[in-house]
C-alpha positions as CSV (number, residue, x, y, z in Angstrom):
1,X,-23.0,9.2,-0.1
2,X,-20.9,10.3,2.8
3,X,-22.1,13.6,4.3
4,X,-18.5,15.0,4.2
5,X,-17.9,17.3,1.2
6,X,-15.0,19.5,0.3
7,X,-15.7,23.1,1.3
8,X,-14.5,26.2,-0.7
9,X,-12.3,27.3,2.1
10,X,-8.6,26.3,2.0
11,X,-7.5,23.7,4.5
12,X,-4.9,24.5,7.1
13,X,-1.6,24.8,5.2
14,X,0.7,23.1,7.6
15,X,-1.6,20.0,7.8
16,X,-1.8,19.9,4.0
17,X,1.9,20.1,3.7
18,X,2.2,17.2,6.2
19,X,-0.2,15.1,4.0
20,X,1.7,16.0,0.8
21,X,5.1,15.2,2.4
22,X,3.8,11.9,3.8
23,X,2.5,10.9,0.3
24,X,5.8,11.8,-1.3
25,X,7.4,9.4,1.2
26,X,4.9,6.8,0.2
27,X,5.9,7.2,-3.5
28,X,9.6,6.7,-2.6
29,X,8.7,3.5,-0.5
30,X,6.2,2.1,-3.0
31,X,8.7,2.1,-5.9
32,X,12.0,0.3,-5.6
33,X,14.8,2.7,-4.9
34,X,17.5,0.4,-6.4
35,X,17.6,2.0,-9.8
36,X,21.3,1.6,-10.3
37,X,21.4,-2.2,-10.0
38,X,23.5,-3.6,-12.8
39,X,23.8,-0.2,-14.5
40,X,27.0,0.7,-16.3
41,X,27.6,4.3,-15.4
42,X,29.3,6.5,-18.0
43,X,31.3,9.1,-16.2
44,X,31.5,11.1,-19.4
45,X,27.7,11.6,-19.5
46,X,26.9,14.7,-17.4
47,X,23.3,15.6,-17.0
48,X,22.0,18.8,-18.7
49,X,18.5,20.2,-18.5
50,X,17.7,19.6,-22.2
51,X,19.1,16.0,-22.1
52,X,17.2,15.1,-18.9
53,X,14.0,16.7,-20.1
54,X,14.1,14.8,-23.5
55,X,14.8,11.6,-21.7
56,X,12.0,12.0,-19.2
57,X,9.5,12.8,-22.0
58,X,10.7,10.0,-24.2
59,X,10.5,7.5,-21.3
60,X,7.0,8.6,-20.3
61,X,5.8,8.5,-24.0
62,X,7.1,5.0,-24.4
63,X,5.6,3.7,-21.2
64,X,2.3,5.3,-21.9
65,X,2.1,4.0,-25.4
66,X,3.5,0.5,-25.0
67,X,3.1,-0.6,-21.3
68,X,-0.3,0.9,-20.7
69,X,-3.7,-0.9,-20.8
70,X,-6.1,2.0,-21.3
71,X,-4.1,4.0,-18.8
72,X,-3.5,1.2,-16.4
73,X,-0.3,-0.8,-15.8
74,X,1.0,-4.2,-14.6
75,X,4.1,-5.3,-12.6
76,X,6.3,-6.0,-15.6
77,X,6.4,-6.8,-19.3
78,X,8.9,-8.6,-21.5
79,X,11.3,-6.4,-23.3
80,X,9.8,-7.3,-26.7
81,X,6.3,-6.2,-25.3
82,X,4.7,-9.6,-26.0
83,X,4.1,-10.8,-22.4
84,X,2.7,-9.1,-19.3
85,X,2.1,-10.0,-15.7
86,X,0.8,-8.7,-12.4
87,X,0.4,-11.4,-9.8
88,X,-0.4,-13.7,-12.6
89,X,-0.2,-13.8,-16.4
90,X,-2.4,-11.1,-18.1
91,X,-3.1,-9.7,-21.6
92,X,-2.7,-6.2,-22.9
93,X,-6.3,-5.5,-22.0
94,X,-5.7,-6.0,-18.2
95,X,-4.4,-3.5,-15.6
96,X,-3.2,-4.5,-12.2
97,X,-4.0,-2.7,-8.9
98,X,-1.5,-3.8,-6.3
99,X,1.7,-1.7,-6.1
100,X,3.8,-1.4,-8.2
101,X,0.8,-1.5,-10.6
102,X,-1.6,1.1,-11.7
103,X,-2.0,3.4,-8.6
104,X,1.7,3.4,-7.9
105,X,2.5,4.4,-11.5
106,X,-0.2,7.0,-11.4
107,X,1.2,8.5,-8.2
108,X,4.7,8.5,-9.7
109,X,3.4,10.5,-12.7
110,X,1.7,13.0,-10.3
111,X,4.7,13.3,-8.0
112,X,7.0,13.8,-10.9
113,X,4.7,16.5,-12.3
114,X,4.8,18.3,-8.9
115,X,8.6,18.2,-9.0
116,X,9.2,19.5,-12.6
117,X,5.8,20.7,-13.9
118,X,6.0,18.9,-17.3
119,X,2.4,19.0,-18.6
120,X,2.7,15.5,-20.1
121,X,3.1,14.1,-16.6
122,X,-0.2,15.5,-15.4
123,X,-1.9,14.3,-18.6
124,X,-0.7,10.8,-18.0
125,X,-1.7,10.9,-14.4
126,X,-5.2,11.9,-15.4
127,X,-5.3,9.0,-17.9
128,X,-4.3,6.6,-15.1
129,X,-7.0,8.1,-12.9
130,X,-9.6,7.5,-15.6
131,X,-8.4,3.8,-15.9
132,X,-9.0,3.4,-12.1
133,X,-12.3,5.1,-12.3
134,X,-13.3,2.6,-15.0
135,X,-12.3,-0.2,-12.7
136,X,-14.1,1.0,-9.6
137,X,-16.7,-1.5,-8.4
138,X,-20.3,-0.9,-7.2
139,X,-19.0,-2.0,-3.8
140,X,-16.8,1.0,-3.7
141,X,-13.3,-0.2,-4.2
142,X,-11.2,-2.3,-6.6
143,X,-10.5,-6.0,-7.3
144,X,-7.0,-7.1,-8.0
145,X,-7.3,-6.1,-11.6
146,X,-9.2,-4.0,-14.2
147,X,-10.5,-5.7,-17.3
148,X,-10.9,-3.6,-20.4
149,X,-11.7,-6.4,-22.9
150,X,-15.4,-6.6,-23.7
151,X,-15.8,-10.3,-22.7
152,X,-13.9,-10.2,-19.4
153,X,-15.3,-6.8,-18.5
154,X,-18.8,-8.1,-18.7
155,X,-18.1,-10.3,-15.6
156,X,-17.6,-7.3,-13.3
157,X,-20.0,-4.9,-11.6
158,X,-18.1,-1.8,-12.6
159,X,-19.8,1.5,-11.6
160,X,-19.2,3.1,-15.0
161,X,-21.2,0.4,-16.9
162,X,-24.7,1.7,-17.5
163,X,-26.4,-1.1,-19.3
164,X,-29.3,-2.8,-17.5
165,X,-27.6,-6.2,-16.8
166,X,-28.0,-7.6,-13.3
167,X,-24.9,-6.3,-11.5
168,X,-25.8,-8.2,-8.4
169,X,-24.9,-11.4,-10.3
170,X,-21.4,-10.0,-11.2
171,X,-18.1,-9.9,-9.5
172,X,-18.2,-7.0,-7.0
173,X,-15.5,-7.8,-4.4
174,X,-13.5,-4.9,-3.1
175,X,-10.2,-6.0,-1.7
176,X,-8.0,-4.3,0.9
177,X,-5.4,-7.0,0.6
178,X,-1.8,-5.9,-0.3
179,X,-2.7,-2.2,-0.3
180,X,-4.9,-2.6,-3.4
181,X,-8.0,-0.4,-2.9
182,X,-6.1,1.8,-0.4
183,X,-3.4,2.7,-3.0
184,X,-6.1,3.4,-5.7
185,X,-8.0,5.8,-3.3
186,X,-4.8,7.5,-2.2
187,X,-3.7,8.3,-5.8
188,X,-7.2,9.6,-6.8
189,X,-7.3,11.6,-3.6
190,X,-4.0,13.3,-4.3
191,X,-5.0,14.0,-7.9
192,X,-8.2,15.5,-6.5
193,X,-6.1,17.9,-4.5
194,X,-3.9,18.7,-7.5
195,X,-7.0,19.5,-9.6
196,X,-8.3,21.7,-6.8
197,X,-11.3,19.4,-6.5
198,X,-12.6,20.6,-9.9
199,X,-12.5,17.2,-11.7
200,X,-15.9,16.1,-10.7
201,X,-15.7,12.4,-11.9
202,X,-12.4,12.0,-9.9
203,X,-13.8,13.8,-6.9
204,X,-17.0,11.8,-6.9
205,X,-15.1,8.5,-7.2
206,X,-12.9,9.3,-4.2
207,X,-15.9,10.2,-2.0
208,X,-17.7,7.1,-3.1
209,X,-14.7,4.9,-2.3
210,X,-14.1,6.6,1.1
211,X,-17.7,6.1,2.0
212,X,-17.4,2.4,1.2
213,X,-14.4,2.2,3.6
214,X,-16.5,3.7,6.3
215,X,-19.5,1.4,5.7
216,X,-17.3,-1.8,5.5
217,X,-15.8,-1.1,9.0
218,X,-16.8,-3.6,11.6
219,X,-18.4,-2.4,14.9
220,X,-15.1,-3.1,16.7
221,X,-13.1,-0.9,14.3
222,X,-11.6,-3.6,12.1
223,X,-12.0,-4.2,8.4
224,X,-12.2,-7.4,6.4
225,X,-9.6,-8.5,3.9
226,X,-12.2,-8.1,1.1
227,X,-16.0,-7.7,0.9
228,X,-18.9,-7.6,-1.6
229,X,-21.5,-6.4,0.8
230,X,-21.3,-4.4,4.0
231,X,-21.3,-6.3,7.3
232,X,-24.3,-6.7,9.5
233,X,-23.3,-5.2,12.9
234,X,-25.4,-7.6,14.9
235,X,-23.2,-10.5,13.6
236,X,-20.0,-9.1,14.9
237,X,-19.9,-8.5,18.6
238,X,-17.2,-6.2,20.1
239,X,-14.8,-8.1,22.5
240,X,-11.2,-8.3,23.5
241,X,-8.9,-10.7,21.8
242,X,-8.0,-13.9,23.7
243,X,-6.0,-17.1,23.1
244,X,-8.1,-20.2,22.9
245,X,-7.1,-23.1,25.1
246,X,-6.7,-25.3,22.1
247,X,-6.2,-24.6,18.4
248,X,-5.9,-26.8,15.3
249,X,-2.5,-27.5,13.9
250,X,-4.0,-28.7,10.6
251,X,-5.0,-26.2,7.9
252,X,-8.8,-26.3,7.8
253,X,-9.3,-24.6,4.5
254,X,-11.7,-22.1,6.1
255,X,-12.9,-19.0,4.2
256,X,-11.1,-16.1,5.8
257,X,-11.9,-13.0,3.7
258,X,-14.3,-11.6,6.4
259,X,-11.8,-12.1,9.2
260,X,-10.4,-9.1,11.1
261,X,-7.3,-8.8,9.0
262,X,-3.9,-7.3,10.0
263,X,-2.1,-9.5,7.5
264,X,-0.1,-7.6,4.9
265,X,-0.8,-4.4,6.9
266,X,-4.4,-4.2,5.7
267,X,-5.9,-2.3,8.6
268,X,-2.8,-0.2,9.2
269,X,-2.9,1.0,5.5
270,X,-6.6,1.9,5.9
271,X,-5.9,3.9,9.1
272,X,-3.2,5.9,7.4
273,X,-5.4,6.5,4.4
274,X,-8.3,7.8,6.5
275,X,-6.0,10.1,8.5
276,X,-4.9,11.8,5.3
277,X,-8.4,11.9,3.9
278,X,-9.6,13.7,7.1
279,X,-7.0,16.4,6.5
280,X,-7.6,16.7,2.8
281,X,-11.3,16.9,3.0
282,X,-11.6,18.4,6.4
283,X,-13.9,15.6,7.4
284,X,-14.0,14.4,11.0
285,X,-15.8,11.2,10.0
286,X,-12.6,9.9,8.4
287,X,-10.6,10.7,11.5
288,X,-13.1,9.0,13.8
289,X,-13.0,5.9,11.6
290,X,-9.2,5.9,11.8
291,X,-9.5,6.2,15.6
292,X,-11.9,3.3,15.7
293,X,-9.3,1.3,13.7
294,X,-6.8,2.2,16.4
295,X,-9.3,1.0,19.0
296,X,-9.4,-2.3,17.2
297,X,-5.6,-2.6,17.4
298,X,-5.9,-2.1,21.2
299,X,-8.6,-4.8,21.4
300,X,-6.6,-7.1,19.2
301,X,-3.5,-7.1,21.5
302,X,-3.4,-10.5,23.1
303,X,-3.1,-10.9,26.9
304,X,0.1,-11.4,28.8
305,X,2.4,-13.3,28.7
306,X,2.1,-12.9,24.9
307,X,1.0,-9.2,24.5
308,X,1.4,-9.2,20.7
309,X,-0.9,-9.4,17.7
310,X,-2.0,-12.1,15.3
311,X,-2.3,-11.8,11.5
312,X,-6.1,-12.3,11.6
313,X,-8.9,-13.0,14.0
314,X,-12.3,-14.7,13.8
315,X,-15.5,-13.3,15.1
316,X,-14.6,-14.5,18.6
317,X,-11.4,-12.5,18.5
318,X,-9.3,-15.6,18.5
319,X,-6.2,-15.9,16.2
320,X,-7.3,-17.9,13.2
321,X,-5.9,-19.7,10.1
322,X,-5.8,-17.9,6.8
323,X,-3.8,-19.6,4.0
324,X,-2.1,-22.9,4.6
325,X,1.1,-21.2,5.7
326,X,-0.5,-18.6,7.9
327,X,-1.5,-20.3,11.2
328,X,-3.2,-19.0,14.4
329,X,-0.1,-17.5,16.0
330,X,1.6,-14.4,17.4
331,X,3.1,-12.6,14.4
332,X,6.5,-10.9,14.6
333,X,5.9,-9.3,11.2
334,X,2.7,-7.3,11.0
335,X,2.9,-6.5,14.7
336,X,5.8,-4.1,14.1
337,X,3.7,-2.1,11.7
338,X,0.9,-2.1,14.3
339,X,3.1,-0.5,16.8
340,X,4.2,2.2,14.4
341,X,0.6,2.8,13.4
342,X,-0.4,3.3,17.0
343,X,2.3,5.9,17.4
344,X,1.3,7.5,14.2
345,X,-2.3,7.7,15.3
346,X,-1.2,9.4,18.5
347,X,0.7,12.0,16.6
348,X,-2.0,12.7,14.1
349,X,-4.9,12.8,16.5
350,X,-3.4,14.6,19.5
351,X,-5.5,17.7,19.9
352,X,-8.3,16.4,17.7
353,X,-9.8,13.6,19.8
354,X,-10.1,12.9,23.5
355,X,-7.7,10.4,25.1
356,X,-5.3,10.1,22.2
357,X,-2.8,8.7,24.8
358,X,-4.8,5.4,24.7
359,X,-3.0,4.5,21.4
360,X,0.3,4.4,23.2
361,X,-0.7,2.1,26.0
362,X,-0.2,-1.3,24.2
363,X,3.4,-0.5,23.5
364,X,4.4,-0.6,27.2
365,X,4.0,-4.4,27.1
366,X,4.4,-5.1,23.4
367,X,7.9,-3.7,22.9
368,X,9.7,-5.7,25.6
369,X,7.7,-8.8,24.8
370,X,8.9,-8.7,21.2
371,X,12.5,-7.9,22.3
372,X,12.5,-11.0,24.4
373,X,11.2,-12.9,21.4
374,X,14.0,-12.1,19.0
375,X,15.7,-15.2,17.5
376,X,19.2,-13.7,17.1
377,X,21.0,-11.4,14.6
378,X,18.2,-8.8,14.7
379,X,15.5,-11.2,13.5
380,X,12.0,-12.2,14.5
381,X,10.0,-15.2,13.6
382,X,6.9,-14.5,11.5
383,X,5.0,-16.8,13.7
384,X,5.2,-17.7,17.4
385,X,3.2,-20.6,19.0
386,X,0.3,-19.7,21.1
387,X,0.9,-20.3,24.8
388,X,4.5,-21.4,24.5
389,X,5.9,-18.5,22.3
390,X,8.1,-21.0,20.4
391,X,9.0,-19.9,16.9
392,X,6.9,-21.7,14.3
393,X,7.9,-22.6,10.7
394,X,6.6,-24.7,7.8
395,X,8.2,-27.5,5.8
396,X,8.1,-27.4,2.1
397,X,5.1,-29.8,2.4
398,X,3.4,-27.2,4.6
399,X,3.6,-29.0,7.9
400,X,4.0,-27.0,11.1
401,X,7.4,-27.4,12.7
402,X,9.8,-25.8,15.2
403,X,12.7,-26.1,12.7
404,X,13.6,-23.6,10.1
405,X,15.7,-26.1,8.1
406,X,13.1,-26.9,5.3
407,X,11.1,-23.8,4.7
408,X,9.3,-22.8,1.5
409,X,11.0,-19.8,-0.2
410,X,8.0,-17.9,-1.4
411,X,7.1,-16.4,2.0
412,X,9.1,-14.6,4.7
413,X,9.0,-16.9,7.8
414,X,11.8,-14.9,9.3
415,X,11.6,-11.1,9.3
416,X,13.9,-8.2,10.3
417,X,13.5,-6.8,13.8
418,X,12.9,-3.0,13.8
419,X,12.4,-3.0,17.5
420,X,15.3,-0.7,18.3
421,X,13.9,2.1,16.1
422,X,10.4,1.4,17.4
423,X,11.6,1.7,21.0
424,X,13.5,5.0,20.2
425,X,10.4,6.5,18.5
426,X,8.3,5.4,21.5
427,X,10.6,7.1,24.0
428,X,10.6,10.2,21.9
429,X,6.9,10.3,21.4
430,X,6.2,9.9,25.1
431,X,7.7,13.4,25.6
432,X,5.5,15.1,23.0
433,X,2.9,17.4,24.5
434,X,1.5,18.7,21.3
435,X,1.7,18.0,17.6
436,X,4.6,19.7,15.9
437,X,3.8,20.9,12.3
438,X,6.4,20.0,9.7
439,X,8.5,22.6,8.0
440,X,6.8,24.2,5.1
441,X,7.5,22.5,1.8
442,X,8.4,25.9,0.3
443,X,11.4,26.0,2.7
444,X,12.5,22.5,1.8
445,X,14.8,22.8,-1.3
446,X,16.3,19.8,-3.2
447,X,19.8,20.5,-4.4
448,X,21.6,18.8,-7.3
449,X,24.3,17.0,-5.4
450,X,27.1,15.0,-6.9
451,X,25.3,11.8,-5.9
452,X,22.1,12.9,-7.7
453,X,24.0,13.8,-10.8
454,X,25.7,10.4,-10.8
455,X,22.4,8.6,-10.3
456,X,20.7,10.6,-13.1
457,X,23.7,10.0,-15.4
458,X,23.3,6.3,-14.9
459,X,19.6,6.4,-15.5
460,X,20.2,8.4,-18.8
461,X,22.8,5.9,-19.9
462,X,20.5,3.0,-19.3
463,X,17.6,4.3,-21.4
464,X,17.4,2.5,-24.7
465,X,16.6,4.1,-28.1
466,X,12.9,3.4,-27.7
467,X,12.7,5.2,-24.3
468,X,12.6,2.0,-22.2
469,X,14.6,0.9,-19.2
470,X,15.3,-2.8,-19.9
471,X,16.9,-5.0,-17.3
472,X,17.8,-8.6,-16.8
473,X,14.9,-10.6,-15.3
474,X,12.4,-13.4,-15.6
475,X,8.7,-13.5,-15.8
476,X,7.3,-15.3,-12.8
477,X,3.9,-16.5,-14.2
478,X,4.7,-17.7,-17.8
479,X,5.8,-21.2,-16.9
480,X,9.2,-22.9,-16.5
481,X,9.7,-23.0,-20.2
482,X,9.5,-19.3,-20.8
483,X,12.8,-18.0,-22.3
484,X,12.4,-14.3,-21.3
485,X,15.5,-12.8,-19.9
486,X,14.9,-9.1,-20.4
487,X,12.0,-7.3,-18.8
488,X,10.6,-3.8,-18.3
489,X,9.4,-3.2,-14.7
490,X,6.9,-0.7,-13.5
491,X,8.8,-0.1,-10.2
492,X,12.0,0.7,-12.1
493,X,10.2,3.1,-14.4
494,X,8.5,4.9,-11.5
495,X,11.7,5.2,-9.6
496,X,13.7,6.5,-12.5
497,X,10.9,8.9,-13.4
498,X,11.0,10.4,-9.9
499,X,14.8,10.7,-10.0
500,X,14.7,12.6,-13.3
501,X,11.9,14.9,-12.2
502,X,13.7,15.5,-8.9
503,X,16.8,16.5,-10.8
504,X,14.8,18.9,-13.0
505,X,13.1,20.4,-10.0
506,X,16.2,20.8,-7.9
507,X,18.4,23.8,-7.5
């Protein structure tokens, strides 16, 4: 177990407010803030406290009783409740981890409770935390799902299972891909704060998970996409990234789960998580691990004339293939999050660690390089060819090409450029001489504006007699012959819940 433990002393209030405010922002980004899509707003329906309260409690009760799998959740279910799916077709005995699945819904319950203090919300948040605790693996984190059915559950090395079966023969793979384990740890961590660290099973699960994050970090500061055992440091030398003279244009089908992975913001999510954990638990080990993650981002910057980043690197710190549509290349996607993470690290570690300025150095070359790489109309290619920097795309037959005329539609091969805002932030941050604490949350009041009233009125109008928000949509993983046209989505539920709770908690 990690040597860091929560002390009885209260943490610095301004830092804790910063953590809570940042997590509130994450809630609003995890859930989809497009509640009003397709909603017929009734201008005659004006929100009142009793009406909004009843609607919130009815919606939570419905979702808890009909969309839950032992306290866990999936992406969406059919309106008749007969079909469910995460990133695949699942049964009513399966919960999904990736947002907007179980941790995102749990965090919405908790954030809504903080806004309006309805006891039912804390109760449901604790149920979701228990579902996650039941899905925590011996390796410390979470797979993409939690199985509650007896037959399927017996295949996993869940920590809560006490029978004497050989857990070393069971599935025990923690995944950091797509913010899965990170979002689970984050929700449990925030609930731990809310419970004043007194819920021992939750507290212990968080420390166990954070300890596994530390132990799974490579010597160079990176993390794998997923793992079932901790890496042997002797097998992973620390070196600077470089571009090989030659690279294969054919997909090799190589296993890539142990590569140093920036894809889907894996390492950036872990760095942000550890920075918050350091403040919540007053543990320098977590901050130092986050800084080592930043040092990897520095090592991973490729040399001029292409001073950017790749999605993943092999042990030789060369850009490498992952899936058949993710080649060794400079990425215009994940690199933008890398630059923001480096600036965030600087802000959060200035005054805590020596030489925090090192996290800003890569941006001097990276920002102008990516500005020169824009492909018009504020866009960047997801991939740029090594050496030539020409934009790379794939045909629908997954052949590398320089043309964007025949691309598959399931993946973003062209992404939006956020370089102007990144450059503005960089120029601002260069003038910062010390961290500036945020305003106290007690001084930040939410008011019931006309826009908020209109939004809440639309949400109330769209709630059906059961307490469900049903919308037009299709199920992705139930085959081409599936006739479902009405669905209930977890992201819509979480978004609407936050809006109702915001209205109730506003002045």
